N, C-alpha and C positions, 0 to 999 in steps of 0.2 A: 741248550743248543750245543750240538757237537762242534768241535773245533774243525775249521777248514784245513785240509792238508796242503799247507802253503810251503813254498821254498823261500828260505832266507838267503839272500846273496852272501857268498863266502868271500868277503873282501875286508880290508882294514879301514873301513870308513869311520869317520869321527862318530862319537857316541850320539850326537844329536842328529845324525843322518839316519833316517829309517827307510827301509826298502823291503818289499816283498813281491813275490811272483806266484800267481795262481797256477794250479794244474787244471785238468779237466774235471776234477772230482769235488764233491761237497755241495752241489747245487740241486736245483729242482727241474732243470730242463730235461726233456725226454728225447728218445730216438737218437738221431745223428748228433744232436746237440747235448747229449748227456755228458756231464750234468751241470757243471758250473760254467755255462756259456755266458760271457759278459758282452758279447756283440749284439747290438740292437739293429744291425743292418744285414742279418744273415737269414731272415725268414723264420726265426724262432718265434715262439709265442711271446709277445711283448711283456705279458704279465710274469712269465717265467724269468725273462731277462731282468726285469725290475726287481723281482724277488732275489735273484742271484746277486745283483749289485747291492741290495739292502743287506745281505749277509756279510758283505765286506765292511759295513759301517762299524762293526765291533773292533776292527783292526786299524781303521783309518781315522785321522782327526777331523776330516771334513769330506764333503763330496768331491771326488776327483774331478779335475778339469778335463773332461772327455773331449776328444778331438774328432773331427771328421777327417779321417786319414785318406789321403789321395795319392800316395806314392810320389810325393814331391819333395821339395827341400825347404819349405817354409817353416820357420821356427817362431813361436810366440812366447811372450812373457805370460805365464799362467796366471799371475796375480792380476793382470790387466785384461784377461780373456773374456770375450762374450761367449755365449753358449754355443758349443759345437762348431768352433771355428775350423775352417779347412786348413790343416797343417799336419806335419808329420813329426814334429818335435815341440817340446815346451820346456821352459826353464823357470826357475824362480829363486829369489833371495829372501822371500817372505816366509815366515814360519807358518806351519799348519796348512800350507797350500800344497795339494797333492798333484804331482805330475804323473801322467799315465800314458802307456802305449799298449795297444792291443795287437796280438799276433796269433798266427797259426801256421808258421813256417818262416815268416819274415823274422829278421833279427831284432830283438828288443835290446836297447842299449841304455844303461843307467849311468849317470855321471855325477860326481860330486868333487869338491875341492878338499884339500887336506885340512883346511881350517874349518870346514863345515859351514861355509857362508852361502853356498849356492848348489843347486841340484838341477838335473835335467833328465828327461826321458825321451828316447828317440825311437821312431819306427823306421827301421832300415830294411825295407824290401829291396830287392835287387836294383830296381830302377832308382829309388831314392839314394841308396848306397852309392851307385854308380855316379849319380848326378851331383853328389856332394852334401847330403844331409848331415853327415858327421862334421864336415868342415864348417857348415853354416851354423850348427849348434855350438861348436866350440868357440867360434868367433863371437856369437851372441852372448855367451855367458860372461858375467862381469868379473872374471878371474883370469889369471894367466894360464895358458894351456899346460905349462909344466907343473902346475899345482893340482892338476886334475887326476883323478883315478876313475877307472871305468869297469863296470861289470857287464859282460856279454851274456844275455839270457838265452833260454832255449830256442833254437832255430833249426831249420833243416840242415842236416849235416853234410859233410864233404863227399860222402858216398851216395847221397840221395838227390842232391841238387843238380839234376841233369838238364843241360841247356844246349841250344844250337850254337854254331860258330859265331853267329851274329851277336849274341849276348856277350860271349867272351871278347869279341872284337871291340864292343863298346867300352868294356872295362879297360882293355889295354890301351885304347885311344886316349883315355883319361889319365892312365898311369901305367907305364910299361911294366912295372914290377908285378902287376896283376897277373901276368902270364904265369907266374910261379904258383898261383892259386888254382890253376885248372889242370886237369889230367884228361887225356883222350879216352873215350869209351865208344868204340865203333865209330860211327859218323857223328857222334855227339861229344860233348865234354861234360865232366862233373866239376863243379866249382865249390870252393871253400869260402863261404861268406864270412866266417870268423877270421880267416887269414886276411881277406881283403880289408875287413874292418881294422884289424891290427896294423896292417900296412898304412892305412890312411891316418890312423891315430898316431902311430910312430912318426910319420912325416910332419905332423903338427907339433911334435914335441911331447906327446902324451905317452908315457912309458909304463905307468902303473896299470896293467891290464889283468883282469881276472875273469873267471868264468869261461864260457865258450866250449864246453865239453859235451853238451847234450845234443840229441837229434830228435826233433819233433816227429819226423817222418817214421823213424824206426822204433819209436816208443809209444805205440798206440794205447797202451794201458795207462799212460800218464798224460799225454799231450794231444791236443787237437792238431790236425795237419790238413791244410787245404789241398795240397798236392796229392796226398794219399787218399783223401775221402771226398773231395769236392765239397758238397754241403756239409758244413761242420761248424763248431763253435769257435770262440776266440778266448784266449787267455789274456790276463792283464799283468803288466809289470808296473809297479808303483814306487814312487820315491818322494820324500818330503823332509822338511827340517822341523825338528821338534822345538 
């Protein structure tokens, strides 16, 4: 079996913290979902999705705790999860429990503490980011915020995330410094999800921040992008404790 072309987060996580990020390559899905689509909610052939997820078993210690992501702020303990709970983040302190978030422009965020006792995965679409999914996750984790480090995975970049004034206003209403993350473009604005995530994390006392340099929208050869393509696949960001 050929190895999957995976991205390993570049961050100084403890040796017992394992994480990986898929790209769009290495699977069996066809057409707009080619080829490593992990999303079972995007009209892809269910057998292809199952086969793609099975390919990941060579790299993971157990079946990931898949979520029904709803662009909200609910966080669950992955070790206590039932199947496909509606939530947008999960954390665990248990070994071999795999937290996962699926994205195709939304911002995947992986967290761990310096001692390697807890990990989390967050699905930060603009709505959940605005409404506080980062804050909810950091509060739920059984460690101090100052002990956390964060990897920001591939998301839509600051030149591609174009929104109306109402979206910008929602962010600024929650945190005035969000104004620094938007630039005007005609009668629209372009927003920097990475910058907003860093602002929110810094405000919580989380200062060890890594990643955040890719753009799913402008790298079609590597990543799925919902905004670019509409019908498309989903990538996965995974983290667990060995």
